N, C-alpha and C positions, 0 to 999 in steps of 0.2 A: 462543550469549551466553542463557543464563535469565538471570533475575534477579527480580528485584518491580521490579513493572508499577502504577504508580500515576499513572487518568486524573485531571487536576484541573476545577476550575470556569472553570477561565480556557483551559480546552483544550491547554495542558500535557502532559505527561507522561514520567516523571522515573522513568527506570531504574536501578536500585541491584546492579549486577548484586558478588562477590566481589572487584573490583578496580578498577570503574570509578561512576560515576555522570554519569548519560547524558542531553539531556531536550531530549524535542525537541516541535512545534507540532504540529497535527491536520493536516493539512492542509488549505489552503483551496481549496474546491472550485471556483475561478479554476485553479488548480496546475494540478489533477486533470487538468479540461477544457480547456488547455493542452498538456497532459502524452500529453493519451486523443491529442487533433488531429495532433495529431507524432505520434503512433503508427501512426493510420491510415493514416498516409502513406504512412508504411516500407510497411507492410503492402500493401496496397492491389494492388503491383505481380504480387509471391507468389498474392492471389486469386485474382489474374481466372486464374492458373493453377491453381489448385487448394483449390475452397473453403475452408473451418472450418483446418481441420492447420495453413495454415503459418499464424492469425494463434493457433490455444491454443497451439502453440511456441514462436512468436515470446513473447506472452507468460507460458505458465509458465514456460519451462527462462528470461524470462530474472528475477522476481518469484521464484523460489524458486532462485536463484544469486548466486553470493558480492559483488555487489550490490546485490542487492536493489528491483532499480527494471529497469523499459523505458532505452532511448536517451527516447522522452519523460519520463518520469518524473525518468533522470542530469538533462534541463538546467534543468527543475525545483526540482532538489533535495531530492525525496522517492522516500522511498522504500516497500517496505512491511511491517507487520510483522506477527506472531503479537498473540493478544492478551493471552499470557503475553511476549512482548519475544522473540520470539522468532526468529529469521528464519525466512517460508514455506516451508510440504516446497512436491512441488510437488506434492503433491496439492489442496491446499492453493489452489493457483495454479490446477490447471488445477477445482473448482469455483468459483473467482470469477470466475475468466472463464466456462466457461458459465452459469451465473452472472446476468452480464451479459444472459443469453439471456431471461433473467424481469424484468427491468430491461425490456426492447424489446414485449415479449407485453404488459404492464397499462399502455401505453399510459407510458412513466417517471415509474412513481409510482418505484419503485426509485431510479431518483434520485436524485427529490425526496423519499425518507431521509430525502437527507444532513443536512438541514432543522431535523430535526425529533427530533436525536438525542444523546449529551450526547459520544457517541464521532462525529460528522464522518463518520456510517460507507451506503450508502447497504444496495444487500438486498444486492448481490453480494461486500459485503465480509458485512457483518452471520452469511451463510449461510456462509460460509469461516474463523470468527473471524479477521478481520484487523483494524485499523484501510492506516491511511495515511496518514506520516508529516513533519516535517522539520526533523533535528536543528539544535540551537539554538547547543548546549555541550553540550561529553565530558571530564570530569573525570578523573585514575586517584586512587587513594579516597590514595598517597599525596601525591601533590600538595595535597589537600587538610587532611592531619591535619599538616601542614607550619609 
């Protein structure tokens, strides 16, 4: 889905495609943190046997997949989008995953960035060209014109 993406001052995101008008809200910090905690619990056991690779594949494959979200993100009904409104690529999802290490190396300043920008982006979101959103409303253009 590629369309025209607009981020408003009220933290709503509008994507207009040829056939749909989709309204999202930028995901809140607590929803993102809750999703991260759930995902962390899920990936803990595989990480005991093989560090990094299971977590990288878990986050990257799920976020670049059809649902655009991990199991934790699904629980909070949030998903990851590219800044053009499309599904993120595996490369973007991988960059986003490895960008998390920069958040840690900067003593979590990368996560604090969330509170100081208009797109609610952490450092890893900014570097990979992503936003995290929650869908509010979806209308087909035929429904709007009738």
